[in-house]
BATI-38285 format. One record per residue: residue in one letter; chain; x, y, z of N, C-alpha, C, O, CB in turn. Coordinates in nm, 3 decimals. Each point is the difference from the previous one (the first is absolute). Glycine has a CB too. Layout:
BEGIN
<site residuo="A" cadena="A" n_x="X" n_y="Y" n_z="Z" ca_x="X" ca_y="Y" ca_z="Z" c_x="X" c_y="Y" c_z="Z" o_x="X" o_y="Y" o_z="Z" cb_x="X" cb_y="Y" cb_z="Z"/>
...
This chain:
BEGIN
<site residuo="M" cadena="A" n_x="-2.999" n_y="3.715" n_z="-0.229" ca_x="0.072" ca_y="0.111" ca_z="0.023" c_x="0.138" c_y="-0.076" c_z="0.013" o_x="0.008" o_y="-0.108" o_z="0.057" cb_x="-0.198" cb_y="0.275" cb_z="0.058"/>
<site residuo="P" cadena="A" n_x="0.315" n_y="-0.094" n_z="-0.182" ca_x="0.100" ca_y="-0.058" ca_z="0.022" c_x="0.059" c_y="0.049" c_z="0.104" o_x="-0.048" o_y="0.103" o_z="0.049" cb_x="0.055" cb_y="-0.158" cb_z="-0.246"/>
<site residuo="N" cadena="A" n_x="0.112" n_y="-0.005" n_z="0.259" ca_x="0.059" ca_y="0.030" ca_z="0.114" c_x="0.128" c_y="0.111" c_z="-0.065" o_x="0.083" o_y="-0.026" o_z="-0.086" cb_x="-0.161" cb_y="-0.235" cb_z="0.235"/>
<site residuo="K" cadena="A" n_x="0.058" n_y="0.403" n_z="-0.066" ca_x="0.123" ca_y="0.101" ca_z="-0.063" c_x="0.124" c_y="-0.052" c_z="0.065" o_x="0.097" o_y="0.009" o_z="-0.075" cb_x="-0.236" cb_y="0.221" cb_z="0.050"/>
<site residuo="W" cadena="A" n_x="0.165" n_y="-0.282" n_z="0.145" ca_x="0.120" ca_y="-0.036" ca_z="0.050" c_x="0.117" c_y="-0.121" c_z="-0.115" o_x="0.121" o_y="-0.011" o_z="-0.017" cb_x="-0.292" cb_y="0.061" cb_z="0.284"/>
<site residuo="V" cadena="A" n_x="0.051" n_y="-0.118" n_z="-0.322" ca_x="0.048" ca_y="-0.105" ca_z="-0.119" c_x="0.026" c_y="0.041" c_z="-0.141" o_x="0.072" o_y="-0.059" o_z="-0.082" cb_x="-0.201" cb_y="-0.085" cb_z="0.204"/>
<site residuo="K" cadena="A" n_x="0.033" n_y="0.300" n_z="-0.145" ca_x="0.049" ca_y="0.016" ca_z="-0.136" c_x="0.147" c_y="0.095" c_z="0.024" o_x="0.061" o_y="0.061" o_z="-0.088" cb_x="-0.336" cb_y="-0.074" cb_z="-0.040"/>
<site residuo="E" cadena="A" n_x="0.306" n_y="0.006" n_z="0.255" ca_x="0.142" ca_y="0.168" ca_z="0.005" c_x="0.107" c_y="-0.141" c_z="0.056" o_x="0.086" o_y="0.035" o_z="0.081" cb_x="-0.228" cb_y="0.320" cb_z="0.057"/>
<site residuo="R" cadena="A" n_x="0.144" n_y="-0.510" n_z="-0.176" ca_x="0.099" ca_y="-0.063" ca_z="0.029" c_x="0.034" c_y="-0.008" c_z="-0.107" o_x="-0.073" o_y="0.035" o_z="-0.092" cb_x="0.035" cb_y="-0.127" cb_z="0.265"/>
<site residuo="R" cadena="A" n_x="0.200" n_y="0.029" n_z="-0.200" ca_x="0.059" ca_y="-0.009" ca_z="-0.111" c_x="0.092" c_y="-0.156" c_z="-0.003" o_x="0.064" o_y="-0.047" o_z="0.095" cb_x="-0.071" cb_y="0.340" cb_z="-0.106"/>
<site residuo="C" cadena="A" n_x="-0.009" n_y="-0.346" n_z="-0.114" ca_x="0.073" ca_y="-0.108" ca_z="0.009" c_x="0.170" c_y="-0.025" c_z="0.075" o_x="0.089" o_y="0.084" o_z="-0.012" cb_x="-0.263" cb_y="-0.084" cb_z="-0.195"/>
<site residuo="R" cadena="A" n_x="0.187" n_y="-0.115" n_z="0.272" ca_x="0.122" ca_y="-0.003" ca_z="0.061" c_x="0.127" c_y="0.018" c_z="-0.081" o_x="0.095" o_y="0.068" o_z="0.041" cb_x="-0.217" cb_y="-0.199" cb_z="0.103"/>
<site residuo="I" cadena="A" n_x="0.121" n_y="0.085" n_z="-0.228" ca_x="0.084" ca_y="-0.037" ca_z="-0.096" c_x="0.102" c_y="0.162" c_z="-0.079" o_x="-0.042" o_y="0.078" o_z="-0.085" cb_x="-0.175" cb_y="-0.329" cb_z="0.051"/>
<site residuo="E" cadena="A" n_x="0.343" n_y="0.252" n_z="0.100" ca_x="0.092" ca_y="0.097" ca_z="-0.052" c_x="-0.020" c_y="0.073" c_z="-0.138" o_x="0.055" o_y="-0.027" o_z="-0.107" cb_x="0.084" cb_y="-0.109" cb_z="0.240"/>
<site residuo="G" cadena="A" n_x="-0.240" n_y="0.247" n_z="-0.102" ca_x="0.012" ca_y="0.118" ca_z="-0.165" c_x="-0.112" c_y="-0.056" c_z="-0.022" o_x="-0.026" o_y="0.037" o_z="-0.114" cb_x="0.274" cb_y="0.007" cb_z="-0.019"/>
<site residuo="C" cadena="A" n_x="-0.363" n_y="-0.134" n_z="0.182" ca_x="-0.156" ca_y="-0.023" ca_z="-0.093" c_x="-0.050" c_y="0.071" c_z="0.066" o_x="0.025" o_y="0.012" o_z="0.120" cb_x="-0.067" cb_y="-0.221" cb_z="-0.204"/>
<site residuo="K" cadena="A" n_x="-0.078" n_y="0.301" n_z="-0.008" ca_x="-0.108" ca_y="0.121" ca_z="0.057" c_x="-0.112" c_y="-0.049" c_z="-0.024" o_x="-0.094" o_y="0.079" o_z="-0.005" cb_x="0.206" cb_y="0.118" cb_z="-0.036"/>
<site residuo="R" cadena="A" n_x="-0.140" n_y="-0.352" n_z="0.018" ca_x="-0.120" ca_y="-0.044" ca_z="-0.047" c_x="-0.091" c_y="0.000" c_z="0.189" o_x="0.041" o_y="-0.003" o_z="0.116" cb_x="0.080" cb_y="-0.178" cb_z="-0.411"/>
<site residuo="P" cadena="A" n_x="-0.239" n_y="0.185" n_z="0.235" ca_x="-0.046" ca_y="0.022" ca_z="0.123" c_x="-0.047" c_y="-0.135" c_z="0.080" o_x="-0.038" o_y="-0.095" o_z="-0.068" cb_x="-0.022" cb_y="0.327" cb_z="-0.028"/>
<site residuo="Y" cadena="A" n_x="0.063" n_y="-0.241" n_z="0.235" ca_x="-0.050" ca_y="-0.119" ca_z="0.095" c_x="-0.097" c_y="-0.085" c_z="-0.081" o_x="-0.093" o_y="0.033" o_z="-0.074" cb_x="0.113" cb_y="0.106" cb_z="0.295"/>
<site residuo="R" cadena="A" n_x="0.038" n_y="-0.277" n_z="-0.178" ca_x="-0.111" ca_y="-0.123" ca_z="-0.028" c_x="-0.019" c_y="-0.061" c_z="0.134" o_x="-0.099" o_y="-0.003" o_z="0.073" cb_x="0.171" cb_y="-0.062" cb_z="-0.320"/>
<site residuo="A" cadena="A" n_x="0.059" n_y="0.012" n_z="0.262" ca_x="-0.035" ca_y="-0.090" ca_z="0.137" c_x="0.158" c_y="-0.072" c_z="0.073" o_x="0.101" o_y="0.002" o_z="-0.069" cb_x="-0.383" cb_y="-0.083" cb_z="-0.064"/>
<site residuo="K" cadena="A" n_x="0.285" n_y="0.035" n_z="0.242" ca_x="0.136" ca_y="-0.046" ca_z="0.028" c_x="0.115" c_y="0.094" c_z="-0.020" o_x="0.119" o_y="-0.024" o_z="0.020" cb_x="-0.210" cb_y="-0.182" cb_z="-0.079"/>
<site residuo="G" cadena="A" n_x="0.036" n_y="0.314" n_z="0.016" ca_x="0.123" ca_y="0.169" ca_z="0.029" c_x="-0.003" c_y="-0.036" c_z="-0.163" o_x="0.094" o_y="0.069" o_z="-0.040" cb_x="0.136" cb_y="-0.035" cb_z="0.331"/>
<site residuo="Y" cadena="A" n_x="-0.280" n_y="-0.098" n_z="-0.399" ca_x="0.062" ca_y="0.027" ca_z="-0.152" c_x="-0.092" c_y="0.080" c_z="-0.053" o_x="-0.091" o_y="0.044" o_z="0.070" cb_x="0.207" cb_y="-0.253" cb_z="-0.118"/>
<site residuo="C" cadena="A" n_x="-0.104" n_y="0.236" n_z="-0.079" ca_x="-0.079" ca_y="-0.010" ca_z="-0.120" c_x="-0.056" c_y="-0.064" c_z="-0.063" o_x="0.056" o_y="-0.110" o_z="0.003" cb_x="0.025" cb_y="0.193" cb_z="-0.001"/>
<site residuo="N" cadena="A" n_x="-0.188" n_y="-0.085" n_z="-0.081" ca_x="-0.055" ca_y="-0.094" ca_z="-0.098" c_x="0.116" c_y="-0.097" c_z="-0.040" o_x="0.006" o_y="-0.122" o_z="0.017" cb_x="-0.183" cb_y="0.296" cb_z="-0.106"/>
<site residuo="V" cadena="A" n_x="0.265" n_y="-0.091" n_z="0.033" ca_x="0.111" ca_y="-0.057" ca_z="-0.060" c_x="0.082" c_y="-0.099" c_z="0.034" o_x="0.026" o_y="-0.106" o_z="-0.055" cb_x="-0.045" cb_y="0.276" cb_z="0.004"/>
<site residuo="H" cadena="A" n_x="0.058" n_y="-0.117" n_z="0.157" ca_x="0.097" ca_y="-0.070" ca_z="0.121" c_x="-0.093" c_y="-0.095" c_z="0.042" o_x="0.030" o_y="-0.110" o_z="-0.048" cb_x="0.119" cb_y="0.306" cb_z="0.145"/>
<site residuo="Y" cadena="A" n_x="-0.268" n_y="-0.199" n_z="-0.016" ca_x="-0.078" ca_y="-0.088" ca_z="0.070" c_x="-0.034" c_y="-0.115" c_z="-0.080" o_x="-0.048" o_y="-0.094" o_z="0.062" cb_x="-0.031" cb_y="0.272" cb_z="0.066"/>
<site residuo="K" cadena="A" n_x="0.097" n_y="-0.194" n_z="-0.275" ca_x="-0.026" ca_y="-0.093" ca_z="-0.070" c_x="0.142" c_y="-0.067" c_z="0.008" o_x="0.015" o_y="-0.122" o_z="0.006" cb_x="-0.217" cb_y="0.231" cb_z="-0.147"/>
<site residuo="K" cadena="A" n_x="0.295" n_y="-0.027" n_z="0.140" ca_x="0.143" ca_y="-0.077" ca_z="-0.045" c_x="0.043" c_y="-0.115" c_z="0.168" o_x="0.051" o_y="-0.111" o_z="0.016" cb_x="0.068" cb_y="0.395" cb_z="-0.223"/>
<site residuo="W" cadena="A" n_x="-0.184" n_y="-0.163" n_z="0.312" ca_x="0.067" ca_y="-0.052" ca_z="0.138" c_x="-0.112" c_y="-0.188" c_z="0.012" o_x="0.035" o_y="-0.110" o_z="0.042" cb_x="0.028" cb_y="0.465" cb_z="0.125"/>
<site residuo="R" cadena="A" n_x="-0.184" n_y="-0.311" n_z="-0.220" ca_x="-0.096" ca_y="-0.122" ca_z="-0.026" c_x="0.098" c_y="-0.127" c_z="-0.050" o_x="0.017" o_y="-0.104" o_z="0.063" cb_x="-0.239" cb_y="0.273" cb_z="-0.140"/>
<site residuo="R" cadena="A" n_x="0.269" n_y="-0.141" n_z="-0.025" ca_x="0.076" ca_y="-0.106" ca_z="-0.093" c_x="0.120" c_y="-0.011" c_z="0.036" o_x="0.082" o_y="-0.041" o_z="-0.082" cb_x="-0.195" cb_y="0.078" cb_z="-0.095"/>
<site residuo="G" cadena="A" n_x="0.151" n_y="-0.005" n_z="0.301" ca_x="0.133" ca_y="-0.040" ca_z="0.061" c_x="0.114" c_y="0.077" c_z="-0.091" o_x="0.098" o_y="-0.064" o_z="-0.038" cb_x="-0.192" cb_y="-0.189" cb_z="0.125"/>
<site residuo="E" cadena="A" n_x="0.083" n_y="0.353" n_z="-0.113" ca_x="0.088" ca_y="0.056" ca_z="-0.120" c_x="0.071" c_y="0.145" c_z="0.073" o_x="0.073" o_y="0.079" o_z="-0.061" cb_x="-0.259" cb_y="-0.185" cb_z="-0.170"/>
<site residuo="L" cadena="A" n_x="0.157" n_y="0.115" n_z="0.332" ca_x="0.086" ca_y="0.143" ca_z="0.051" c_x="0.092" c_y="-0.111" c_z="0.066" o_x="0.005" o_y="-0.121" o_z="-0.020" cb_x="-0.187" cb_y="0.379" cb_z="0.080"/>
<site residuo="G" cadena="A" n_x="0.255" n_y="-0.174" n_z="0.027" ca_x="0.134" ca_y="-0.063" ca_z="0.075" c_x="-0.051" c_y="-0.078" c_z="0.130" o_x="0.057" o_y="-0.095" o_z="0.054" cb_x="0.111" cb_y="0.303" cb_z="-0.132"/>
<site residuo="K" cadena="A" n_x="-0.289" n_y="-0.147" n_z="0.117" ca_x="-0.050" ca_y="-0.072" ca_z="0.129" c_x="-0.136" c_y="-0.077" c_z="-0.047" o_x="-0.089" o_y="0.060" o_z="-0.061" cb_x="0.193" cb_y="0.134" cb_z="0.240"/>
<site residuo="A" cadena="A" n_x="-0.112" n_y="-0.337" n_z="-0.145" ca_x="-0.081" ca_y="-0.079" ca_z="-0.033" c_x="-0.128" c_y="0.002" c_z="0.069" o_x="0.008" o_y="0.091" o_z="0.083" cb_x="0.174" cb_y="-0.196" cb_z="-0.148"/>
<site residuo="R" cadena="A" n_x="-0.288" n_y="0.053" n_z="0.071" ca_x="-0.105" ca_y="0.021" ca_z="0.089" c_x="0.004" c_y="-0.091" c_z="0.064" o_x="-0.060" o_y="0.007" o_z="0.108" cb_x="-0.060" cb_y="0.104" cb_z="-0.212"/>
<site residuo="Y" cadena="A" n_x="0.184" n_y="-0.228" n_z="0.071" ca_x="-0.016" ca_y="-0.150" ca_z="0.077" c_x="0.175" c_y="-0.063" c_z="0.005" o_x="0.097" o_y="0.036" o_z="-0.067" cb_x="-0.400" cb_y="-0.103" cb_z="-0.055"/>
<site residuo="K" cadena="A" n_x="0.294" n_y="-0.006" n_z="0.196" ca_x="0.160" ca_y="-0.091" ca_z="-0.008" c_x="-0.005" c_y="-0.053" c_z="-0.179" o_x="-0.093" o_y="-0.036" o_z="-0.073" cb_x="0.098" cb_y="-0.102" cb_z="0.396"/>
<site residuo="T" cadena="A" n_x="0.101" n_y="0.152" n_z="-0.339" ca_x="0.084" ca_y="-0.066" ca_z="-0.145" c_x="0.067" c_y="-0.099" c_z="0.004" o_x="0.076" o_y="-0.024" o_z="0.094" cb_x="-0.047" cb_y="0.196" cb_z="-0.159"/>
<site residuo="C" cadena="A" n_x="-0.044" n_y="-0.245" n_z="-0.036" ca_x="0.081" ca_y="-0.107" ca_z="-0.009" c_x="0.146" c_y="-0.001" c_z="0.009" o_x="0.066" o_y="0.062" o_z="-0.084" cb_x="-0.240" cb_y="-0.110" cb_z="-0.024"/>
<site residuo="S" cadena="A" n_x="0.231" n_y="-0.019" n_z="0.204" ca_x="0.140" ca_y="-0.002" ca_z="0.046" c_x="0.110" c_y="-0.026" c_z="-0.146" o_x="0.119" o_y="0.033" o_z="-0.002" cb_x="-0.219" cb_y="-0.144" cb_z="0.273"/>
<site residuo="E" cadena="A" n_x="0.031" n_y="0.052" n_z="-0.376" ca_x="0.121" ca_y="-0.059" ca_z="-0.116" c_x="-0.008" c_y="0.175" c_z="-0.040" o_x="-0.084" o_y="0.090" o_z="0.005" cb_x="0.034" cb_y="-0.427" cb_z="-0.130"/>
<site residuo="E" cadena="A" n_x="0.215" n_y="0.314" n_z="0.080" ca_x="0.048" ca_y="0.102" ca_z="-0.098" c_x="-0.087" c_y="0.036" c_z="-0.109" o_x="-0.033" o_y="-0.083" o_z="-0.085" cb_x="0.237" cb_y="0.006" cb_z="0.136"/>
<site residuo="G" cadena="A" n_x="-0.249" n_y="0.221" n_z="-0.050" ca_x="-0.056" ca_y="0.025" ca_z="-0.118" c_x="-0.159" c_y="0.007" c_z="-0.026" o_x="-0.065" o_y="0.065" o_z="-0.082" cb_x="0.278" cb_y="-0.163" cb_z="0.033"/>
<site residuo="C" cadena="A" n_x="-0.251" n_y="0.012" n_z="0.144" ca_x="-0.111" ca_y="-0.024" ca_z="0.043" c_x="-0.147" c_y="0.098" c_z="0.070" o_x="-0.002" o_y="0.003" o_z="0.123" cb_x="0.200" cb_y="-0.176" cb_z="-0.122"/>
<site residuo="R" cadena="A" n_x="-0.296" n_y="0.237" n_z="-0.062" ca_x="-0.047" ca_y="0.069" ca_z="0.105" c_x="-0.145" c_y="-0.018" c_z="0.015" o_x="-0.088" o_y="0.085" o_z="0.017" cb_x="0.269" cb_y="0.066" cb_z="-0.044"/>
<site residuo="A" cadena="A" n_x="-0.190" n_y="-0.312" n_z="0.016" ca_x="-0.136" ca_y="-0.008" ca_z="-0.007" c_x="-0.052" c_y="-0.007" c_z="0.179" o_x="0.081" o_y="0.028" o_z="0.089" cb_x="-0.069" cb_y="-0.165" cb_z="-0.371"/>
<site residuo="K" cadena="A" n_x="-0.132" n_y="0.103" n_z="0.307" ca_x="-0.024" ca_y="-0.003" ca_z="0.147" c_x="0.025" c_y="-0.146" c_z="0.061" o_x="-0.028" o_y="-0.108" o_z="-0.054" cb_x="-0.149" cb_y="0.303" cb_z="0.023"/>
<site residuo="A" cadena="A" n_x="0.245" n_y="-0.171" n_z="0.174" ca_x="0.056" ca_y="-0.122" ca_z="0.054" c_x="-0.112" c_y="-0.094" c_z="0.039" o_x="-0.103" o_y="0.067" o_z="-0.013" cb_x="0.306" cb_y="0.058" cb_z="0.095"/>
<site residuo="V" cadena="A" n_x="-0.235" n_y="-0.244" n_z="-0.041" ca_x="-0.094" ca_y="-0.095" ca_z="0.008" c_x="0.023" c_y="-0.116" c_z="0.096" o_x="-0.080" o_y="-0.056" o_z="0.076" cb_x="0.037" cb_y="0.126" cb_z="-0.296"/>
<site residuo="R" cadena="A" n_x="0.186" n_y="-0.096" n_z="0.197" ca_x="0.070" ca_y="-0.104" ca_z="0.147" c_x="0.112" c_y="0.051" c_z="-0.032" o_x="0.032" o_y="0.081" o_z="-0.087" cb_x="-0.140" cb_y="-0.328" cb_z="0.130"/>
<site residuo="W" cadena="A" n_x="0.187" n_y="0.170" n_z="0.067" ca_x="0.141" ca_y="0.033" ca_z="-0.012" c_x="0.072" c_y="0.128" c_z="-0.033" o_x="0.116" o_y="0.039" o_z="0.010" cb_x="-0.149" cb_y="-0.238" cb_z="-0.057"/>
<site residuo="G" cadena="A" n_x="-0.099" n_y="0.255" n_z="-0.001" ca_x="0.149" ca_y="0.146" ca_z="-0.007" c_x="-0.053" c_y="-0.025" c_z="-0.158" o_x="0.004" o_y="0.106" o_z="-0.064" cb_x="0.296" cb_y="-0.125" cb_z="0.280"/>
<site residuo="L" cadena="A" n_x="-0.342" n_y="-0.080" n_z="-0.282" ca_x="0.013" ca_y="-0.002" ca_z="-0.137" c_x="-0.152" c_y="0.081" c_z="-0.073" o_x="-0.084" o_y="0.061" o_z="0.067" cb_x="0.260" cb_y="-0.315" cb_z="-0.037"/>
<site residuo="C" cadena="A" n_x="-0.180" n_y="0.233" n_z="-0.174" ca_x="-0.113" ca_y="0.014" ca_z="-0.046" c_x="-0.028" c_y="-0.127" c_z="-0.042" o_x="0.091" o_y="-0.082" o_z="0.003" cb_x="-0.075" cb_y="0.305" cb_z="-0.050"/>
<site residuo="E" cadena="A" n_x="-0.163" n_y="-0.266" n_z="-0.006" ca_x="-0.062" ca_y="-0.110" ca_z="0.003" c_x="0.106" c_y="-0.105" c_z="-0.128" o_x="0.020" o_y="-0.121" o_z="0.010" cb_x="-0.303" cb_y="0.264" cb_z="0.083"/>
<site residuo="E" cadena="A" n_x="0.333" n_y="-0.057" n_z="-0.201" ca_x="0.088" ca_y="-0.081" ca_z="-0.078" c_x="0.095" c_y="-0.016" c_z="0.020" o_x="0.053" o_y="-0.089" o_z="-0.066" cb_x="-0.132" cb_y="0.122" cb_z="-0.046"/>
<site residuo="H" cadena="A" n_x="0.187" n_y="0.059" n_z="0.240" ca_x="0.126" ca_y="-0.102" ca_z="0.011" c_x="-0.035" c_y="-0.079" c_z="0.156" o_x="0.072" o_y="-0.082" o_z="0.058" cb_x="0.143" cb_y="0.263" cb_z="-0.214"/>
<site residuo="Y" cadena="A" n_x="-0.311" n_y="-0.141" n_z="0.189" ca_x="-0.047" ca_y="-0.115" ca_z="0.105" c_x="-0.026" c_y="-0.141" c_z="-0.057" o_x="0.048" o_y="-0.094" o_z="0.064" cb_x="-0.158" cb_y="0.277" cb_z="0.062"/>
<site residuo="K" cadena="A" n_x="0.055" n_y="-0.203" n_z="-0.211" ca_x="-0.078" ca_y="-0.101" ca_z="-0.098" c_x="0.143" c_y="-0.054" c_z="-0.065" o_x="0.011" o_y="-0.122" o_z="0.001" cb_x="-0.284" cb_y="0.259" cb_z="-0.064"/>
<site residuo="A" cadena="A" n_x="0.359" n_y="-0.078" n_z="0.018" ca_x="0.144" ca_y="-0.050" ca_z="-0.022" c_x="0.095" c_y="-0.034" c_z="0.075" o_x="0.092" o_y="-0.070" o_z="-0.043" cb_x="-0.131" cb_y="0.169" cb_z="-0.083"/>
<site residuo="K" cadena="A" n_x="0.035" n_y="-0.061" n_z="0.232" ca_x="0.094" ca_y="-0.036" ca_z="0.155" c_x="-0.051" c_y="-0.122" c_z="0.059" o_x="0.071" o_y="-0.068" o_z="0.075" cb_x="-0.036" cb_y="0.313" cb_z="0.000"/>
<site residuo="L" cadena="A" n_x="-0.182" n_y="-0.286" n_z="-0.109" ca_x="-0.043" ca_y="-0.128" ca_z="0.077" c_x="0.005" c_y="-0.077" c_z="-0.132" o_x="0.013" o_y="-0.119" o_z="0.027" cb_x="-0.179" cb_y="0.194" cb_z="0.196"/>
<site residuo="K" cadena="A" n_x="0.162" n_y="-0.054" n_z="-0.350" ca_x="0.045" ca_y="-0.110" ca_z="-0.103" c_x="0.158" c_y="-0.054" c_z="0.035" o_x="0.025" o_y="-0.117" o_z="0.030" cb_x="-0.188" cb_y="0.242" cb_z="-0.228"/>
<site residuo="K" cadena="A" n_x="0.247" n_y="-0.036" n_z="0.191" ca_x="0.158" ca_y="-0.012" ca_z="0.024" c_x="-0.012" c_y="-0.078" c_z="0.156" o_x="0.069" o_y="-0.102" o_z="0.001" cb_x="0.038" cb_y="0.359" cb_z="-0.155"/>
<site residuo="N" cadena="A" n_x="-0.169" n_y="-0.235" n_z="0.270" ca_x="0.019" ca_y="-0.104" ca_z="0.092" c_x="-0.076" c_y="-0.149" c_z="0.010" o_x="0.022" o_y="-0.094" o_z="0.077" cb_x="0.032" cb_y="0.307" cb_z="0.022"/>
<site residuo="K" cadena="A" n_x="-0.132" n_y="-0.202" n_z="-0.186" ca_x="-0.062" ca_y="-0.128" ca_z="-0.034" c_x="0.114" c_y="-0.043" c_z="-0.088" o_x="0.076" o_y="-0.080" o_z="0.054" cb_x="-0.344" cb_y="0.126" cb_z="-0.038"/>
<site residuo="K" cadena="A" n_x="0.290" n_y="-0.018" n_z="-0.111" ca_x="0.106" ca_y="-0.109" ca_z="-0.099" c_x="0.137" c_y="0.004" c_z="0.103" o_x="0.079" o_y="-0.079" o_z="-0.051" cb_x="-0.167" cb_y="0.153" cb_z="-0.254"/>
<site residuo="A" cadena="A" n_x="0.128" n_y="-0.036" n_z="0.384" ca_x="0.116" ca_y="0.043" ca_z="0.073" c_x="-0.055" c_y="-0.171" c_z="0.127" o_x="0.084" o_y="-0.081" o_z="0.040" cb_x="-0.038" cb_y="0.478" cb_z="-0.091"/>
<site residuo="S" cadena="A" n_x="-0.173" n_y="-0.403" n_z="0.079" ca_x="-0.018" ca_y="-0.104" ca_z="0.130" c_x="0.010" c_y="-0.165" c_z="-0.072" o_x="-0.010" o_y="-0.099" o_z="0.072" cb_x="-0.185" cb_y="0.294" cb_z="0.090"/>
């Protein structure tokens, strides 16, 4: 039996009238949130300009972290 309270909730995105799914979003916006496409990411993102990938080390994503390691090894 569905929870009556959940049915009455709406998506937190301004102007969206879709029913609540999870984390305050409707199904469409929840999927965008999970992919990191909404303004607030669900995890820390890479500190490189324009990169929205998940940060793994030193505030960088895996790709930028490996590139930095290669650059540091060549400089040594």
